[in-house]
C-alpha positions in Angstrom: -11.5 60.4 10.0 -9.2 57.9 11.7 -8.5 54.4 10.5 -10.2 52.9 13.6 -13.3 55.0 12.8 -13.4 53.8 9.2 -13.0 50.2 10.2 -15.7 50.6 12.8 -18.2 51.7 10.2 -17.1 49.4 7.5 -15.8 52.2 5.2 -13.5 50.9 2.4 -13.3 47.5 3.9 -12.4 45.1 1.1 -13.7 47.7 -1.3 -17.4 46.8 -1.1 -19.9 48.0 -3.7 -21.9 49.3 -0.7 -21.3 49.3 3.0 -23.3 46.5 4.6 -23.2 44.1 1.7 -21.8 41.5 4.0 -25.3 41.0 5.4 -26.2 39.3 2.1 -24.4 36.2 3.5 -25.9 34.0 6.2 -25.5 35.6 9.6 -27.5 36.8 12.5 -27.1 39.9 14.7 -29.1 38.2 17.4 -29.3 34.6 18.3 -32.7 33.4 17.1 -34.0 30.1 18.5 -36.4 27.9 16.6 -38.6 25.3 18.1 -38.5 21.7 16.6 -42.2 22.1 15.5 -41.2 25.0 13.4 -39.0 22.9 11.2 -41.0 20.7 8.8 -39.1 18.5 6.3 -40.8 15.4 4.8 -39.7 12.7 2.4 -41.9 12.1 -0.6 -42.0 10.0 -3.7 -43.1 11.3 -7.1 -43.2 9.6 -10.5 -41.5 11.4 -13.3 -44.8 11.6 -15.1 -46.5 13.1 -12.1 -43.9 15.9 -11.8 -44.0 16.4 -15.6 -47.8 16.9 -15.4 -47.4 19.5 -12.6 -44.8 21.3 -14.7 -46.9 21.4 -17.8 -49.8 22.9 -15.8 -47.4 25.5 -14.4 -46.3 26.6 -17.9 -50.0 27.0 -18.9 -50.8 29.2 -15.9 -51.0 32.9 -16.6 -52.2 34.5 -13.4 -49.2 34.5 -10.9 -51.5 34.9 -7.9 -53.6 31.8 -8.7 -50.7 29.4 -8.9 -51.4 26.4 -6.6 -50.1 22.9 -6.4 -47.6 23.4 -9.2 -43.9 22.9 -9.7 -41.5 25.8 -10.3 -38.5 24.5 -12.1 -36.8 27.7 -13.4 -36.0 29.2 -10.1 -33.0 31.4 -9.2 -31.7 28.6 -6.9 -30.4 26.8 -10.0 -27.7 28.8 -11.8 -25.9 25.9 -13.5 -26.7 25.3 -17.1 -29.2 22.7 -18.2 -27.5 19.4 -19.1 -26.9 18.6 -22.7 -25.4 15.7 -24.7 -24.1 12.5 -23.0 -25.0 13.6 -19.4 -28.7 13.7 -19.9 -28.7 10.5 -22.1 -26.9 8.6 -19.3 -29.5 9.8 -16.8 -32.3 8.3 -18.9 -30.2 5.1 -19.3 -29.7 4.9 -15.5 -33.5 5.1 -14.9 -34.2 2.4 -17.6 -31.6 0.2 -15.9 -33.3 0.7 -12.5 -30.4 2.5 -10.9 -31.1 4.9 -8.0 -31.1 8.7 -8.7 -29.8 11.1 -6.0 -32.4 12.7 -3.7 -33.9 16.0 -4.9 -34.8 18.9 -2.7 -38.0 20.9 -3.0 -39.5 23.8 -1.1 -43.3 23.8 -0.7 -44.8 27.2 -0.3 -48.1 28.0 1.4 -50.1 27.3 -1.7 -48.7 23.8 -2.3 -46.4 24.9 -5.1 -43.1 23.0 -5.2 -40.0 25.1 -5.9 -37.0 23.0 -7.1 -34.1 23.7 -4.8 -31.8 21.0 -6.0 -32.5 18.8 -9.1 -33.3 21.2 -11.9 -30.8 19.7 -14.4 -32.2 16.2 -13.8 -35.9 17.2 -14.0 -35.2 19.3 -17.1 -33.5 16.3 -18.8 -36.5 14.1 -17.9 -39.1 16.6 -19.1 -37.4 17.4 -22.3 -37.0 13.7 -23.2 -40.7 13.0 -22.5 -41.4 15.9 -24.9 -39.1 14.4 -27.6 -36.8 17.3 -27.5 -33.6 15.2 -27.9 -32.5 11.7 -28.8 -30.3 9.4 -26.7 -26.7 9.2 -27.7 -23.3 7.9 -26.6 -24.9 5.2 -24.4 -22.3 2.6 -23.4 -24.6 -0.1 -22.1 -28.0 0.1 -23.7 -26.5 0.9 -27.1 -29.5 -0.2 -29.1 -31.3 2.9 -27.7 -28.9 5.4 -29.3 -30.6 7.7 -31.7 -34.1 7.2 -30.2 -36.4 9.7 -28.8 -39.1 9.0 -26.2 -41.8 8.1 -28.8 -39.3 5.7 -30.4 -38.9 3.6 -27.2 -40.7 0.4 -26.6 -43.9 1.0 -24.6 -42.3 -1.0 -21.7 -39.4 1.4 -21.6 -41.8 4.4 -21.8 -43.8 3.1 -18.9 -40.7 2.4 -16.9 -39.4 5.9 -17.4 -42.8 7.6 -16.6 -43.4 5.5 -13.5 -39.9 5.8 -12.1 -40.2 7.0 -8.5 -38.0 10.0 -7.6 -37.1 10.4 -3.9 -37.5 14.0 -2.7 -37.0 15.9 0.5 -39.7 18.6 0.8 -39.1 21.6 3.1 -42.5 22.9 4.1 -44.0 25.8 6.1 -43.6 27.0 8.8 -39.9 26.2 8.3 -38.1 29.6 8.7 -36.3 31.1 5.7 -33.0 31.0 7.6 -33.3 27.2 8.0 -34.2 26.9 4.3 -31.1 28.9 3.4 -28.9 26.7 5.6 -30.3 23.5 4.0 -29.6 24.8 0.5 -26.1 25.8 1.5 -25.4 22.3 2.7 -26.7 20.5 -0.4 -25.1 23.0 -2.7 -21.6 23.2 -1.3 -20.1 21.7 -4.4 -21.3 24.7 -6.4 -21.3 28.5 -6.2 -23.0 29.5 -2.9 -26.1 31.7 -3.3 -26.5 34.7 -1.1 -29.7 35.3 0.8 -31.3 37.7 -1.7 -30.7 35.2 -4.5 -32.5 32.6 -2.4 -35.3 34.9 -1.5 -35.8 35.7 -5.2 -36.3 32.0 -5.9 -38.6 31.4 -2.9 -40.9 34.5 -3.4 -41.3 34.7 -7.2 -44.2 36.9 -8.3 -45.1 40.6 -8.1 -42.3 41.2 -5.6 -39.5 39.9 -7.9 -40.9 41.8 -10.9 -41.2 45.0 -8.9 -37.5 44.7 -7.7 -36.5 44.1 -11.3 -38.4 47.1 -12.6 -36.9 49.5 -9.9 -33.3 48.1 -10.3 -33.5 48.7 -14.1 -34.9 52.2 -13.8 -32.7 55.1 -14.9 -33.7 57.0 -11.6 -32.2 54.2 -9.4 -29.1 53.8 -11.6 -28.5 57.6 -11.5 -29.2 58.1 -7.8 -26.7 55.3 -6.9 -24.1 56.7 -9.3 -24.1 53.4 -11.3 -22.1 51.9 -8.4 -24.3 49.0 -7.6 -23.9 46.1 -10.0 -26.8 43.7 -10.8 -24.5 40.7 -10.2 -25.6 38.7 -7.2 -28.7 40.8 -6.9 -27.1 43.4 -4.7 -29.2 46.1 -6.2 -32.4 44.2 -5.5 -31.3 43.6 -1.9 -30.8 47.4 -1.3 -34.2 48.2 -2.9 -36.0 45.5 -0.9 -34.6 46.7 2.4 -35.6 50.2 1.6 -39.1 49.3 0.6 -39.5 47.0 3.6 -38.3 49.8 5.9 -40.8 52.2 4.4 -43.7 49.8 4.6 -42.8 48.8 8.2 -42.4 52.5 9.3 -45.8 53.3 7.7 -47.4 50.3 9.3 -48.5 49.1 5.9 -46.7 45.7 6.1 -49.2 43.0 7.0 -49.9 39.3 6.6 -52.8 37.9 4.7 -55.0 38.3 7.7 -54.3 42.0 7.9 -52.2 41.7 11.0 -49.2 44.1 11.3 -45.9 42.4 10.8 -43.5 43.2 13.6 -39.7 43.2 13.3 -38.2 40.5 15.5 -34.5 40.8 14.8 -34.4 38.2 12.0 -33.8 40.3 8.9 -34.2 37.4 6.5 -37.6 36.4 7.9 -38.6 40.1 7.8 -37.6 40.6 4.2 -39.2 37.3 3.2 -42.5 38.4 4.8 -42.1 41.7 3.0 -41.8 39.9 -0.4 -44.8 37.8 0.6 -46.8 40.9 1.3 -45.8 42.4 -2.1 -46.9 39.2 -3.8 -50.5 39.3 -2.5 -51.4 43.0 -2.5 -53.3 44.5 -5.4 -51.4 45.4 -8.5 -52.2 49.1 -8.2 -50.4 49.1 -4.8 -47.3 47.7 -6.5 -47.5 50.4 -9.1 -47.8 53.0 -6.3 -44.7 51.7 -4.6 -42.8 51.7 -7.9 -43.9 55.3 -8.5 -43.0 56.4 -5.0 -39.5 54.9 -5.2 -39.0 56.6 -8.6 -39.9 60.0 -7.1 -37.7 59.2 -4.1 -34.7 58.6 -6.4 -35.4 61.9 -8.3 -35.6 63.7 -4.9 -32.2 62.2 -3.9 -30.6 63.2 -7.2 -32.0 66.8 -7.0 -31.4 67.4 -3.3 -28.3 65.3 -2.5 -26.6 64.8 -5.8 -23.5 62.6 -5.8 -23.5 62.6 -2.0 -26.7 60.6 -1.9 -26.7 57.6 0.5 -23.0 58.0 1.4 -21.2 58.7 4.7 -18.9 61.6 4.8 -15.1 60.9 4.9 -12.0 62.9 5.1 -10.3 64.7 2.1 -13.7 64.7 0.3 -13.1 61.1 -0.8 -16.3 59.4 -2.0 -17.3 56.5 0.2 -19.4 53.6 -1.0 -23.2 53.8 -0.6 -24.2 52.8 2.9 -27.0 50.3 3.1 -28.6 51.8 6.2 -28.2 55.3 5.0 -29.9 54.2 1.7 -32.9 52.6 3.4 -33.3 55.5 5.8 -33.1 58.2 3.2 -35.2 56.4 0.6 -37.9 56.2 3.3 -37.5 60.0 3.9 -37.6 60.7 0.1 -40.7 58.5 -0.3 -42.4 60.5 2.4 -41.3 63.8 0.8 -43.0 62.9 -2.4 -43.3 65.6 -5.0 -42.9 68.6 -2.6 -40.0 70.8 -3.4 -40.4 73.4 -0.7 -38.4 71.3 1.9 -35.3 70.6 -0.2 -33.0 72.9 1.8 -34.2 71.4 5.1 -33.8 67.9 3.9 -30.3 68.4 2.7 -29.3 70.2 5.9 -30.7 67.4 8.0 -29.1 64.8 5.9 -25.6 66.3 6.1 -26.1 66.4 9.9 -27.4 62.9 10.1 -24.4 61.2 8.4 -21.9 62.7 10.9 -24.0 62.3 14.1 -22.5 59.9 16.5 -25.9 58.4 17.5 -26.6 57.4 14.0 -23.1 56.2 13.2 -23.1 54.1 16.3 -26.4 52.6 15.3 -25.1 51.4 11.9 -21.6 50.4 13.1 -22.5 46.8 14.1 -25.5 44.6 15.0 -27.3 46.9 12.6 -30.2 44.5 12.2 -30.9 43.7 15.8 -34.4 44.5 17.2 -33.1 47.5 19.2 -30.9 48.9 16.5 -33.7 48.7 13.8 -36.2 50.4 16.1 -33.6 53.0 17.2 -32.7 53.8 13.6 -36.3 54.4 12.7 -36.7 56.7 15.7 -33.6 58.7 14.8 -34.7 59.2 11.3 -38.3 60.1 12.3 -37.0 62.7 14.7 -34.4 64.1 12.3 -36.9 64.5 9.5 -40.1 65.0 11.4 -41.2 68.0 9.3 -41.1 65.7 6.2 -42.3 62.5 7.7 -45.2 63.7 9.8 -46.4 66.2 7.4 -46.4 64.3 4.1 -49.7 65.5 2.7 
């Protein structure tokens, strides 16, 4: 295999954990245009007490599906540690002095839940102080308050803290995920940038995130991928989500809450977001079915393909990284194969042909998530494995 060929298909480029991991970062294969009315960002004021009440109600909530009008503080958007010591004490002091606090950014989902995008450390410091979890210390101006917890404060100070108005920017539906990701990238440039899957995991918490965690931790997934995909930065969850979404889309199971089939429009981030949304509202038994099908698919891959599973063929029998598009395509095939073992030889033969066919390689070389490439990839796989896919009973 020539150097040009390898560079074209992303093989060994910067030693990736899997070929295609660059799609975890903000990018677009096609120019997607958004109308101004699709972007909905409002400014709102909340008292500290009001947000604390929402958070307390959230912690008491058991059923994930029934969460409405609550605040989600412990999201994956915020990786920095919670403030301790002098930093949080000075925050309380600033409020009691009437100083302005920087704007916080929240994301409002379709159920009115507020997900904290930027401001977790400050809100946590406020909430913990109201719960008497720590005492003020090292204050340089209001020194008489050192050593005091919330209940020790004068009622005037207590009211001043509870009634303090926080300024927030709320990103609301129908603002597309890609706009949400861009906003977070702008407000978080001082810290470690999150990739798209980490942001999705924060926006769509629920059955979908739990399902991805279960599959990524399974011995079947770890063995089928040769222990080559690290959990760091949620690369494993990204691969799994793409594969599950590909399967659901190909099977025409992917719908919105109205039961309407979700079509792929070239925006992979929007598509994966809608896939997680679907996984969050379907019945629990369907989630269990998907987990079981993926588990069987991984066992099939181990049995039929062994160490070659999900990898392109390169010269000198060198082992290439797992290819993202091969993974989603073959997991789809293996999920359709189910527990049948009479087609193992056919599947392996077709797989080895697929990963060297120019039509498939050209499909995954670039612009892999465009509308045409996505549809073409499904068509290629369906035709190549028709005996498995269209006879899966």
